GUKE-309945 format. One record per residue (C-alpha): chain; x, y, z; residue in three letters. Coordinates in nm, 4 decimals. Layout:
N
+------+----------+----------+----------+-------+
! zagu !       c1 !       c2 !       c3 ! fimar !
+------+----------+----------+----------+-------+
!    A !        X !        Y !        Z !   ala !
...
+------+----------+----------+----------+-------+
END
This chain:
173
+------+----------+----------+----------+-------+
! zagu !       c1 !       c2 !       c3 ! fimar !
+------+----------+----------+----------+-------+
!    A !  11.3496 !  10.4340 !   6.9209 !   met !
!    A !  11.5150 !  10.5853 !   6.6121 !   ala !
!    A !  11.5457 !  10.9184 !   6.7927 !   ala !
!    A !  11.7250 !  10.7478 !   7.0812 !   met !
!    A !  11.9727 !  10.5805 !   6.8429 !   ala !
!    A !  12.0455 !  10.9073 !   6.6605 !   glu !
!    A !  12.0806 !  11.1220 !   6.9718 !   gly !
!    A !  12.3163 !  10.8833 !   7.1511 !   gly !
!    A !  12.1938 !  10.8329 !   7.5061 !   asp !
!    A !  12.4014 !  10.9287 !   7.8082 !   lys !
!    A !  12.4034 !  10.5737 !   7.9415 !   ala !
!    A !  12.3635 !  10.2375 !   7.7775 !   ala !
!    A !  11.9987 !  10.1375 !   7.7718 !   arg !
!    A !  11.8309 !   9.8047 !   7.7303 !   leu !
!    A !  11.5302 !   9.7787 !   7.5019 !   pro !
!    A !  11.1877 !   9.6946 !   7.6372 !   met !
!    A !  11.1637 !   9.3117 !   7.6517 !   pro !
!    A !  10.8423 !   9.2975 !   7.4478 !   ser !
!    A !  10.5434 !   9.5071 !   7.3519 !   arg !
!    A !  10.3244 !   9.2914 !   7.5752 !   asn !
!    A !  10.3156 !   9.4318 !   7.9267 !   pro !
!    A !  10.5086 !   9.2230 !   8.1741 !   leu !
!    A !  10.3650 !   9.1927 !   8.5221 !   pro !
!    A !  10.5777 !   9.3940 !   8.7597 !   leu !
!    A !  10.5894 !   9.3901 !   9.1367 !   ser !
!    A !  10.3990 !   9.6548 !   9.3308 !   ala !
!    A !  10.7138 !   9.8579 !   9.3966 !   ser !
!    A !  10.8136 !   9.8419 !   9.0297 !   gln !
!    A !  10.4659 !   9.9549 !   8.9234 !   glu !
!    A !  10.4974 !  10.2389 !   9.1742 !   ser !
!    A !  10.8242 !  10.3449 !   9.0095 !   gln !
!    A !  10.6543 !  10.3381 !   8.6669 !   val !
!    A !  10.3704 !  10.5549 !   8.8030 !   lys !
!    A !  10.6210 !  10.8028 !   8.9463 !   asp !
!    A !  10.7843 !  10.8343 !   8.6033 !   ile !
!    A !  10.4395 !  10.8715 !   8.4422 !   phe !
!    A !  10.3304 !  11.1467 !   8.6825 !   tyr !
!    A !  10.6609 !  11.3309 !   8.6407 !   ala !
!    A !  10.6234 !  11.3237 !   8.2620 !   arg !
!    A !  10.2672 !  11.4601 !   8.2822 !   val !
!    A !  10.3747 !  11.7324 !   8.5273 !   arg !
!    A !  10.6599 !  11.8303 !   8.2938 !   asp !
!    A !  10.4186 !  11.8727 !   8.0031 !   arg !
!    A !  10.1803 !  12.0860 !   8.2120 !   cys !
!    A !  10.4415 !  12.2849 !   8.4039 !   ala !
!    A !  10.3159 !  12.6244 !   8.2839 !   asp !
!    A !   9.9546 !  12.5522 !   8.3822 !   glu !
!    A !  10.0599 !  12.4167 !   8.7219 !   ile !
!    A !  10.2735 !  12.7264 !   8.7813 !   lys !
!    A !   9.9827 !  12.9564 !   8.6890 !   ala !
!    A !   9.7516 !  12.7782 !   8.9347 !   phe !
!    A !  10.0145 !  12.7813 !   9.2101 !   ala !
!    A !  10.0738 !  13.1545 !   9.1589 !   asp !
!    A !   9.6996 !  13.2186 !   9.1831 !   cys !
!    A !   9.6594 !  13.0071 !   9.4989 !   ala !
!    A !   9.9646 !  13.1544 !   9.6719 !   leu !
!    A !   9.8622 !  13.3331 !   9.9898 !   gly !
!    A !   9.4990 !  13.2210 !   9.9711 !   arg !
!    A !   9.3300 !  12.9723 !  10.1983 !   thr !
!    A !   8.9544 !  12.9494 !  10.1913 !   phe !
!    A !   8.9100 !  13.1639 !   9.8805 !   ser !
!    A !   9.1510 !  12.9643 !   9.6569 !   ala !
!    A !   8.8851 !  12.7307 !   9.5076 !   pro !
!    A !   8.6665 !  13.0264 !   9.4142 !   phe !
!    A !   8.9280 !  13.2762 !   9.3019 !   ala !
!    A !   9.1413 !  13.0253 !   9.1100 !   cys !
!    A !   8.8680 !  12.8209 !   8.9459 !   arg !
!    A !   8.9745 !  12.9058 !   8.5877 !   ala !
!    A !   9.3489 !  12.8263 !   8.6300 !   pro !
!    A !   9.2525 !  12.5089 !   8.8171 !   his !
!    A !   9.0334 !  12.3910 !   8.5289 !   arg !
!    A !   9.3037 !  12.4726 !   8.2743 !   val !
!    A !   9.5575 !  12.2757 !   8.4803 !   met !
!    A !   9.3255 !  11.9757 !   8.5208 !   asn !
!    A !   9.2360 !  11.9736 !   8.1507 !   asn !
!    A !   9.6026 !  11.9786 !   8.0559 !   cys !
!    A !   9.6776 !  11.6886 !   8.2878 !   met !
!    A !   9.3809 !  11.4899 !   8.1588 !   met !
!    A !   9.4873 !  11.5478 !   7.7981 !   val !
!    A !   9.8439 !  11.4285 !   7.8651 !   his !
!    A !   9.7604 !  11.1429 !   8.1063 !   ala !
!    A !   9.6945 !  10.8886 !   7.8319 !   thr !
!    A !   9.7647 !  10.5164 !   7.8016 !   pro !
!    A !  10.0290 !  10.6021 !   7.5403 !   ala !
!    A !  10.2071 !  10.8226 !   7.7945 !   glu !
!    A !  10.1840 !  10.5432 !   8.0513 !   gln !
!    A !  10.3365 !  10.3016 !   7.7981 !   asp !
!    A !  10.6133 !  10.5541 !   7.7392 !   gly !
!    A !  10.6808 !  10.5699 !   8.1130 !   ala !
!    A !  10.6936 !  10.1896 !   8.1274 !   arg !
!    A !  10.9427 !  10.1827 !   7.8371 !   glu !
!    A !  11.1535 !  10.4466 !   8.0106 !   glu !
!    A !  11.1525 !  10.2346 !   8.3289 !   trp !
!    A !  11.2718 !   9.9298 !   8.1362 !   phe !
!    A !  11.5365 !  10.1357 !   7.9584 !   ala !
!    A !  11.6815 !  10.2458 !   8.2936 !   gln !
!    A !  11.7419 !   9.8901 !   8.4167 !   arg !
!    A !  12.1182 !   9.9050 !   8.3610 !   leu !
!    A !  12.1459 !  10.2356 !   8.5430 !   glu !
!    A !  11.9547 !  10.1001 !   8.8435 !   arg !
!    A !  12.1722 !   9.7859 !   8.8472 !   gln !
!    A !  12.4927 !   9.9929 !   8.8467 !   arg !
!    A !  12.3573 !  10.2058 !   9.1313 !   glu !
!    A !  12.2747 !   9.8937 !   9.3382 !   arg !
!    A !  12.6215 !   9.7521 !   9.2739 !   glu !
!    A !  12.7855 !  10.0820 !   9.3711 !   arg !
!    A !  12.5886 !  10.0980 !   9.6968 !   lys !
!    A !  12.6629 !   9.7345 !   9.7819 !   ala !
!    A !  13.0343 !   9.7853 !   9.7153 !   his !
!    A !  13.0374 !  10.0964 !   9.9356 !   arg !
!    A !  12.8525 !   9.9077 !  10.2103 !   lys !
!    A !  13.1063 !   9.6227 !  10.1962 !   ala !
!    A !  13.3955 !   9.8704 !  10.2193 !   glu !
!    A !  13.2421 !  10.0418 !  10.5214 !   gln !
!    A !  13.1692 !   9.7115 !  10.6926 !   glu !
!    A !  13.5274 !   9.5912 !  10.6354 !   ala !
!    A !  13.6608 !   9.9185 !  10.7755 !   phe !
!    A !  13.4427 !   9.8934 !  11.0872 !   leu !
!    A !  13.5394 !   9.5280 !  11.1423 !   arg !
!    A !  13.9066 !   9.6253 !  11.1195 !   glu !
!    A !  13.8580 !   9.9335 !  11.3394 !   trp !
!    A !  13.6830 !   9.7457 !  11.6188 !   trp !
!    A !  13.8942 !   9.4319 !  11.5830 !   gly !
!    A !  13.5989 !   9.2106 !  11.4921 !   leu !
!    A !  13.6548 !   8.8831 !  11.3095 !   pro !
!    A !  13.6191 !   8.8842 !  10.9321 !   glu !
!    A !  13.3045 !   8.7525 !  10.7721 !   lys !
!    A !  13.2986 !   8.3814 !  10.7148 !   asp !
!    A !  13.3366 !   8.2755 !  10.3528 !   arg !
!    A !  12.9834 !   8.1380 !  10.3205 !   asp !
!    A !  12.8263 !   8.4693 !  10.4156 !   glu !
!    A !  13.0561 !   8.6621 !  10.1811 !   ala !
!    A !  12.9731 !   8.4201 !   9.8971 !   ala !
!    A !  12.5980 !   8.4634 !   9.9602 !   arg !
!    A !  12.6311 !   8.8418 !   9.9410 !   glu !
!    A !  12.8365 !   8.8192 !   9.6196 !   ala !
!    A !  12.5712 !   8.5899 !   9.4666 !   glu !
!    A !  12.3008 !   8.8348 !   9.5683 !   lys !
!    A !  12.4817 !   9.1092 !   9.3775 !   leu !
!    A !  12.5144 !   8.8938 !   9.0658 !   arg !
!    A !  12.1415 !   8.8227 !   9.0513 !   arg !
!    A !  11.9431 !   9.0382 !   8.8151 !   gly !
!    A !  11.6324 !   9.2419 !   8.8719 !   glu !
!    A !  11.3069 !   9.0502 !   8.8979 !   arg !
!    A !  11.0586 !   9.0965 !   8.6171 !   met !
!    A !  10.7374 !   8.9073 !   8.5618 !   ala !
!    A !  10.7791 !   8.7458 !   8.9034 !   gly !
!    A !  11.0989 !   8.5554 !   8.8217 !   val !
!    A !  11.4644 !   8.6326 !   8.7798 !   arg !
!    A !  11.6149 !   8.6112 !   8.4359 !   arg !
!    A !  11.8165 !   8.2932 !   8.3876 !   arg !
!    A !  12.1720 !   8.3309 !   8.2640 !   glu !
!    A !  12.2249 !   7.9791 !   8.1265 !   gly !
!    A !  11.9923 !   7.7423 !   7.9468 !   lys !
!    A !  11.8633 !   7.4490 !   8.1470 !   gly !
!    A !  12.0071 !   7.5868 !   8.4663 !   lys !
!    A !  11.8341 !   7.4366 !   8.7658 !   gly !
!    A !  11.6401 !   7.1729 !   8.5767 !   lys !
!    A !  11.6271 !   6.8256 !   8.7202 !   gly !
!    A !  11.7438 !   6.9337 !   9.0647 !   lys !
!    A !  11.5328 !   6.9776 !   9.3705 !   gly !
!    A !  11.1888 !   6.8510 !   9.4394 !   lys !
!    A !  10.9079 !   6.8732 !   9.1932 !   gly !
!    A !  10.5446 !   6.9194 !   9.2759 !   lys !
!    A !  10.4263 !   6.6553 !   9.5187 !   gly !
!    A !  10.7673 !   6.4902 !   9.5656 !   glu !
!    A !  10.8289 !   6.6334 !   9.9102 !   ala !
!    A !  10.6036 !   6.3795 !  10.0770 !   gly !
!    A !  10.2823 !   6.4520 !  10.2579 !   gly !
!    A !   9.9839 !   6.5744 !  10.0644 !   glu !
!    A !  10.0009 !   6.6699 !   9.6986 !   gly !
!    A !   9.8432 !   6.9833 !   9.5515 !   gly !
!    A !   9.5198 !   7.1307 !   9.6720 !   arg !
+------+----------+----------+----------+-------+
END
């Protein structure tokens, strides 16, 4: 953390919410694994390159002829594929939240511009206000973590709607 503050990151980064692991969705966990694998591959790039050079142009004989470089590569990956490295990948994923949010907003804005252009080009009616408001609200919502969206205001949404068993019919199971 101190190294990040001294070096001055390229983009603003948010800190990891807590040291306790938050449950992420399957796609978010997949993104964390991709970061983890990329970090391990970066650390073992020389060993991977040596194995790839050995296996280049070989088919059936590659496992036999390249056994030593393959073992060196696997050992390197096993040494660097640690829980600490996985935690580092998770922290990096959390730190990139702002960047991912900006990218989503940029894509949504571009999509809205293109849709408006096509509606004008083909003479289609404009979107109704309700649909436009729903899309704007969708953009304002944050990324889901731990199965729920982060609330902006305190007490927001309390006391409204139906509680458990108030909808009529049978209660819980």
